[in-house]
C-alpha atoms as a printed R data frame, in Angstrom:
    type eleno elety resid chain resno       x      y       z
1   ATOM     1    CA   MET     A     1  -6.831 -2.579  16.249
2   ATOM     2    CA   ASN     A     2  -4.237 -1.636  18.884
3   ATOM     3    CA   LYS     A     3  -5.725  0.999  21.166
4   ATOM     4    CA   ASP     A     4  -2.248  1.955  22.448
5   ATOM     5    CA   ILE     A     5  -1.637  4.005  19.299
6   ATOM     6    CA   PHE     A     6  -4.310  6.505  20.328
7   ATOM     7    CA   ASN     A     7  -3.615  9.614  22.355
8   ATOM     8    CA   ILE     A     8  -4.859  8.843  25.866
9   ATOM     9    CA   GLN     A     9  -6.096 12.437  26.143
10  ATOM    10    CA   ALA     A    10  -8.453 12.015  23.194
11  ATOM    11    CA   THR     A    11 -12.122 12.384  24.104
12  ATOM    12    CA   VAL     A    12 -15.223 11.118  22.356
13  ATOM    13    CA   PHE     A    13 -17.815 13.878  22.645
14  ATOM    14    CA   ILE     A    14 -21.435 12.712  22.329
15  ATOM    15    CA   ILE     A    15 -24.447 14.979  21.825
16  ATOM    16    CA   ASP     A    16 -27.833 13.262  22.043
17  ATOM    17    CA   ASP     A    17 -30.937 14.359  23.945
18  ATOM    18    CA   TYR     A    18 -32.356 10.809  23.972
19  ATOM    19    CA   LYS     A    19 -31.220  9.578  27.373
20  ATOM    20    CA   TYR     A    20 -31.551  5.855  26.647
21  ATOM    21    CA   GLY     A    21 -29.650  6.091  23.369
22  ATOM    22    CA   LEU     A    22 -26.984  8.250  25.000
23  ATOM    23    CA   THR     A    23 -26.517  5.649  27.725
24  ATOM    24    CA   LEU     A    24 -26.159  2.815  25.197
25  ATOM    25    CA   ILE     A    25 -23.555  4.647  23.119
26  ATOM    26    CA   THR     A    26 -21.654  5.708  26.222
27  ATOM    27    CA   LYS     A    27 -21.465  2.154  27.573
28  ATOM    28    CA   LEU     A    28 -20.405  0.835  24.174
29  ATOM    29    CA   LEU     A    29 -17.522  3.292  23.955
30  ATOM    30    CA   GLN     A    30 -16.514  2.740  27.559
31  ATOM    31    CA   SER     A    31 -16.235 -0.978  26.802
32  ATOM    32    CA   ILE     A    32 -12.989 -0.202  24.948
33  ATOM    33    CA   ASN     A    33 -11.829  2.335  27.567
34  ATOM    34    CA   LEU     A    34 -12.423  5.506  25.592
35  ATOM    35    CA   LYS     A    35 -12.775  8.784  27.448
36  ATOM    36    CA   ILE     A    36 -16.335 10.112  27.087
37  ATOM    37    CA   LYS     A    37 -18.064 13.453  27.534
38  ATOM    38    CA   ALA     A    38 -21.818 13.424  26.950
39  ATOM    39    CA   TYR     A    39 -24.219 16.337  26.383
40  ATOM    40    CA   SER     A    40 -27.955 16.619  25.848
41  ATOM    41    CA   SER     A    41 -27.752 19.757  23.672
42  ATOM    42    CA   ALA     A    42 -25.446 21.463  21.214
43  ATOM    43    CA   GLN     A    43 -25.225 24.563  23.385
44  ATOM    44    CA   ALA     A    44 -24.101 22.551  26.410
45  ATOM    45    CA   PHE     A    45 -21.297 21.119  24.274
46  ATOM    46    CA   LEU     A    46 -20.251 24.544  22.973
47  ATOM    47    CA   ASN     A    47 -20.230 25.967  26.498
48  ATOM    48    CA   ASP     A    48 -17.850 23.231  27.654
49  ATOM    49    CA   PHE     A    49 -15.633 22.534  24.638
50  ATOM    50    CA   LYS     A    50 -12.107 23.936  24.368
51  ATOM    51    CA   GLN     A    51 -10.878 24.266  20.789
52  ATOM    52    CA   ASN     A    52  -7.602 22.406  21.304
53  ATOM    53    CA   GLN     A    53  -9.234 19.261  22.722
54  ATOM    54    CA   PRO     A    54  -8.411 16.159  20.621
55  ATOM    55    CA   GLY     A    55 -10.859 13.367  19.802
56  ATOM    56    CA   CYS     A    56 -14.035 13.139  17.762
57  ATOM    57    CA   LEU     A    57 -17.702 14.099  17.986
58  ATOM    58    CA   ILE     A    58 -20.723 11.807  17.777
59  ATOM    59    CA   LEU     A    59 -23.649 14.005  16.872
60  ATOM    60    CA   ASP     A    60 -27.393 13.389  16.763
61  ATOM    61    CA   LEU     A    61 -29.116 15.501  14.111
62  ATOM    62    CA   CYS     A    62 -32.368 16.036  16.018
63  ATOM    63    CA   LEU     A    63 -31.570 18.136  19.077
64  ATOM    64    CA   PRO     A    64 -33.459 20.731  21.130
65  ATOM    65    CA   GLY     A    65 -32.506 24.279  20.251
66  ATOM    66    CA   MET     A    66 -29.534 24.243  17.896
67  ATOM    67    CA   GLY     A    67 -29.825 21.180  15.630
68  ATOM    68    CA   GLY     A    68 -27.035 18.921  14.483
69  ATOM    69    CA   VAL     A    69 -26.709 20.506  11.039
70  ATOM    70    CA   GLU     A    70 -26.494 24.008  12.512
71  ATOM    71    CA   LEU     A    71 -23.893 22.869  15.038
72  ATOM    72    CA   TYR     A    72 -21.766 21.236  12.352
73  ATOM    73    CA   GLN     A    73 -21.843 24.441  10.299
74  ATOM    74    CA   ARG     A    74 -20.939 26.438  13.412
75  ATOM    75    CA   LEU     A    75 -17.955 24.196  14.157
76  ATOM    76    CA   ARG     A    76 -16.586 24.539  10.641
77  ATOM    77    CA   LYS     A    77 -17.105 28.311  10.698
78  ATOM    78    CA   ASP     A    78 -15.111 28.450  13.946
79  ATOM    79    CA   ASN     A    79 -12.373 26.220  12.460
80  ATOM    80    CA   ILE     A    80 -13.102 23.392  14.876
81  ATOM    81    CA   ASN     A    81 -12.188 20.379  12.781
82  ATOM    82    CA   LEU     A    82 -13.019 17.458  15.045
83  ATOM    83    CA   PRO     A    83 -14.033 14.461  12.935
84  ATOM    84    CA   VAL     A    84 -17.819 14.174  13.221
85  ATOM    85    CA   ILE     A    85 -19.845 10.960  13.163
86  ATOM    86    CA   ILE     A    86 -23.557 11.530  12.662
87  ATOM    87    CA   LEU     A    87 -26.222  9.437  14.387
88  ATOM    88    CA   THR     A    88 -29.474  9.691  12.500
89  ATOM    89    CA   SER     A    89 -32.924  8.215  12.116
90  ATOM    90    CA   TYR     A    90 -34.018  6.770   8.776
91  ATOM    91    CA   ALA     A    91 -35.829 10.005   7.881
92  ATOM    92    CA   ASP     A    92 -32.589 11.997   8.190
93  ATOM    93    CA   VAL     A    93 -30.418  9.856   5.923
94  ATOM    94    CA   SER     A    94 -30.607 12.268   2.969
95  ATOM    95    CA   ILE     A    95 -29.417 15.092   5.229
96  ATOM    96    CA   ALA     A    96 -26.596 12.908   6.531
97  ATOM    97    CA   VAL     A    97 -25.466 12.148   2.981
98  ATOM    98    CA   LYS     A    98 -25.285 15.878   2.230
99  ATOM    99    CA   LEU     A    99 -23.224 16.374   5.378
100 ATOM   100    CA   MET     A   100 -20.871 13.588   4.289
101 ATOM   101    CA   LYS     A   101 -20.214 15.561   1.101
102 ATOM   102    CA   ALA     A   102 -19.563 18.607   3.291
103 ATOM   103    CA   GLY     A   103 -16.866 16.769   5.261
104 ATOM   104    CA   VAL     A   104 -18.577 14.670   7.951
105 ATOM   105    CA   PHE     A   105 -16.405 11.623   8.722
106 ATOM   106    CA   ASP     A   106 -19.258  9.064   8.712
107 ATOM   107    CA   PHE     A   107 -22.879  8.531   9.650
108 ATOM   108    CA   PHE     A   108 -24.863  5.700  11.210
109 ATOM   109    CA   GLU     A   109 -28.528  5.108  11.694
110 ATOM   110    CA   LYS     A   110 -29.577  4.816  15.326
111 ATOM   111    CA   HIS     A   111 -28.517  1.566  17.079
112 ATOM   112    CA   PRO     A   112 -25.485  0.918  14.831
113 ATOM   113    CA   SER     A   113 -23.579 -2.350  14.563
114 ATOM   114    CA   PRO     A   114 -21.166 -2.228  17.548
115 ATOM   115    CA   PRO     A   115 -18.027 -3.612  15.836
116 ATOM   116    CA   LEU     A   116 -18.215 -1.293  12.823
117 ATOM   117    CA   PHE     A   117 -19.236  1.702  14.914
118 ATOM   118    CA   LEU     A   118 -16.331  1.222  17.345
119 ATOM   119    CA   GLU     A   119 -13.899  0.784  14.468
120 ATOM   120    CA   ARG     A   120 -14.995  4.024  12.833
121 ATOM   121    CA   VAL     A   121 -14.832  5.927  16.127
122 ATOM   122    CA   GLN     A   122 -11.254  4.766  16.635
123 ATOM   123    CA   GLN     A   123 -10.377  5.697  13.057
124 ATOM   124    CA   ALA     A   124 -11.894  9.153  13.595
125 ATOM   125    CA   ILE     A   125  -9.735  9.637  16.704
126 ATOM   126    CA   LYS     A   126  -6.639  8.598  14.815
127 ATOM   127    CA   LEU     A   127  -7.508 10.892  11.908
128 ATOM   128    CA   ASP     A   128  -7.811 13.777  14.349
129 ATOM   129    CA   ALA     A   129  -4.364 12.945  15.774
130 ATOM   130    CA   CYS     A   130  -2.891 12.907  12.245
131 ATOM   131    CA   GLN     A   131  -4.504 16.232  11.380
132 ATOM   132    CA   ARG     A   132  -3.115 17.790  14.559
133 ATOM   133    CA   CYS     A   133   0.334 16.357  13.857
134 ATOM   134    CA   LYS     A   134   0.234 17.771  10.350
135 ATOM   135    CA   GLN     A   135  -0.871 21.207  11.576
136 ATOM   136    CA   THR     A   136   1.869 21.317  14.225
137 ATOM   137    CA   LYS     A   137   4.547 20.444  11.692
138 ATOM   138    CA   LYS     A   138   3.170 22.957   9.231
139 ATOM   139    CA   GLN     A   139   3.346 25.707  11.858
140 ATOM   140    CA   GLU     A   140   6.949 24.757  12.652
141 ATOM   141    CA   PHE     A   141   7.952 24.918   8.980
142 ATOM   142    CA   LEU     A   142   6.113 28.212   8.411
143 ATOM   143    CA   ALA     A   143   7.875 29.693  11.449
144 ATOM   144    CA   ARG     A   144  11.214 28.847   9.829
145 ATOM   145    CA   ILE     A   145  10.111 30.427   6.549
146 ATOM   146    CA   GLU     A   146   9.160 33.609   8.434
147 ATOM   147    CA   LYS     A   147  12.803 33.917   9.551
148 ATOM   148    CA   LEU     A   148  13.987 34.231   5.943
149 ATOM   149    CA   THR     A   149  14.714 37.698   4.589
150 ATOM   150    CA   PRO     A   150  12.669 38.943   1.619
151 ATOM   151    CA   ARG     A   151  15.659 38.300  -0.665
152 ATOM   152    CA   GLN     A   152  16.079 34.786   0.700
153 ATOM   153    CA   ARG     A   153  12.399 34.128   0.018
154 ATOM   154    CA   GLU     A   154  12.940 35.225  -3.587
155 ATOM   155    CA   VAL     A   155  15.923 32.913  -3.918
156 ATOM   156    CA   MET     A   156  14.040 30.045  -2.270
157 ATOM   157    CA   ASN     A   157  11.139 30.427  -4.696
158 ATOM   158    CA   LEU     A   158  13.547 30.217  -7.629
159 ATOM   159    CA   LEU     A   159  15.279 27.215  -6.064
160 ATOM   160    CA   LEU     A   160  11.907 25.497  -5.810
161 ATOM   161    CA   GLU     A   161  11.375 26.184  -9.516
162 ATOM   162    CA   GLY     A   162  14.662 24.402 -10.234
163 ATOM   163    CA   GLN     A   163  16.374 27.491 -11.627
164 ATOM   164    CA   PRO     A   164  20.201 27.314 -12.055
165 ATOM   165    CA   ASN     A   165  22.329 29.809 -10.112
166 ATOM   166    CA   LYS     A   166  23.204 31.861 -13.211
167 ATOM   167    CA   ILE     A   167  19.541 32.273 -14.168
168 ATOM   168    CA   MET     A   168  18.647 33.262 -10.597
169 ATOM   169    CA   ALA     A   169  21.498 35.752 -10.491
170 ATOM   170    CA   ASN     A   170  20.359 37.361 -13.762
171 ATOM   171    CA   LYS     A   171  16.722 37.554 -12.620
172 ATOM   172    CA   LEU     A   172  17.615 39.138  -9.292
173 ATOM   173    CA   GLY     A   173  20.507 41.286 -10.515
174 ATOM   174    CA   ILE     A   174  23.041 39.811  -8.121
175 ATOM   175    CA   SER     A   175  26.121 37.630  -8.471
176 ATOM   176    CA   SER     A   176  26.174 33.849  -8.540
177 ATOM   177    CA   ARG     A   177  28.334 33.921  -5.413
178 ATOM   178    CA   THR     A   178  25.647 35.910  -3.611
179 ATOM   179    CA   ILE     A   179  23.073 33.372  -4.762
180 ATOM   180    CA   GLU     A   180  25.219 30.615  -3.263
181 ATOM   181    CA   SER     A   181  25.470 32.562  -0.013
182 ATOM   182    CA   HIS     A   182  21.676 32.965   0.137
183 ATOM   183    CA   HIS     A   183  21.273 29.280  -0.713
184 ATOM   184    CA   THR     A   184  23.458 28.287   2.237
185 ATOM   185    CA   ALA     A   185  21.572 30.623   4.598
186 ATOM   186    CA   ILE     A   186  18.202 29.298   3.422
187 ATOM   187    CA   MET     A   187  19.205 25.687   4.016
188 ATOM   188    CA   ARG     A   188  20.531 26.555   7.467
189 ATOM   189    CA   THR     A   189  17.385 28.446   8.481
190 ATOM   190    CA   MET     A   190  15.097 25.756   7.093
191 ATOM   191    CA   GLN     A   191  17.206 23.064   8.818
192 ATOM   192    CA   THR     A   192  17.662 21.085   5.607
193 ATOM   193    CA   THR     A   193  20.720 19.705   3.833
194 ATOM   194    CA   HIS     A   194  19.332 18.915   0.382
195 ATOM   195    CA   ILE     A   195  17.071 20.749  -2.062
196 ATOM   196    CA   ALA     A   196  14.772 17.704  -2.081
197 ATOM   197    CA   GLU     A   197  14.051 18.292   1.621
198 ATOM   198    CA   LEU     A   198  13.278 21.943   0.919
199 ATOM   199    CA   ILE     A   199  10.854 20.900  -1.815
200 ATOM   200    CA   GLN     A   200   9.170 18.465   0.581
201 ATOM   201    CA   ILE     A   201   8.707 21.220   3.172
202 ATOM   202    CA   ALA     A   202   7.292 23.620   0.584
203 ATOM   203    CA   ALA     A   203   4.915 20.938  -0.662
204 ATOM   204    CA   PHE     A   204   3.857 20.058   2.890
205 ATOM   205    CA   CYS     A   205   3.085 23.725   3.582
206 ATOM   206    CA   GLU     A   206   1.070 23.907   0.339
207 ATOM   207    CA   LEU     A   207   3.465 26.402  -1.224
208 ATOM   208    CA   LEU     A   208   3.680 24.337  -4.408
209 ATOM   209    CA   PRO     A   209   0.981 23.382  -6.938
210 ATOM   210    CA   LYS     A   210  -1.354 20.632  -5.700
211 ATOM   211    CA   PRO     A   211   0.228 17.709  -7.592
212 ATOM   212    CA   TYR     A   212   3.280 18.212  -5.376
213 ATOM   213    CA   GLN     A   213   1.499 18.492  -2.021
214 ATOM   214    CA   LEU     A   214   2.489 15.852   0.496
215 ATOM   215    CA   THR     A   215   0.981 14.346   3.619
216 ATOM   216    CA   CYS     A   216   2.622 14.094   7.013
217 ATOM   217    CA   HIS     A   217   5.067 11.191   7.186
218 ATOM   218    CA   SER     A   218   4.910 11.034  11.003
219 ATOM   219    CA   CYS     A   219   1.487  9.449  10.843
220 ATOM   220    CA   GLU     A   220  -0.499  7.495   8.294
221 ATOM   221    CA   ALA     A   221  -2.195  9.415   5.489
222 ATOM   222    CA   GLU     A   222  -5.604 10.827   6.325
223 ATOM   223    CA   ASN     A   223  -7.183  9.260   3.275
224 ATOM   224    CA   GLU     A   224  -6.841  5.819   4.843
225 ATOM   225    CA   TYR     A   225  -9.556  6.700   7.333
226 ATOM   226    CA   GLN     A   226 -12.146  7.964   4.894
227 ATOM   227    CA   ASN     A   227 -14.801  5.794   3.240
């Protein structure tokens, strides 16, 4: 896998209080030139982490003080969506499986196979980059929508339903010419030239029913990086 596609600012955060294991994982990740930040406790990580930092988190479940499960729940509560890879002992596998169902990216028993582990770490970093790209684009599109007047929002919603101008005019009690004027203003504000583009933006921003929701076309679909 070409490492050049990854954001050079991405950081692999590791939390493990077992010094020997922490050293092994750190050296393994450094062997492919990944940026590392290591912590011996969940609280030390929380004290240092800035919410906009890209990358992924490698998390041991058994930690002093706040445990891995509690930290994961705290991150999700605080809307910190770093992909998380769990490191666990055999006894914790059932817990790890439950966390996978709750959204953890992957889990490995201690001393994982280096090739597979490194591959999944790189995929987690790339997933994080895709998620951030998607969120940035969504914010840009929503900012454009906010510039629409209430009437333009009404017209846009009817456009997205595929309503003809005459039907829209009757529903809103305005003329077809006024509908056309609003249509032109909507397309200009949304920076689109075709209704299909407007539909794509609405779907991307989750303003349409789920069957129509789209993924970001600037990066590969997130689903590629899941199990």
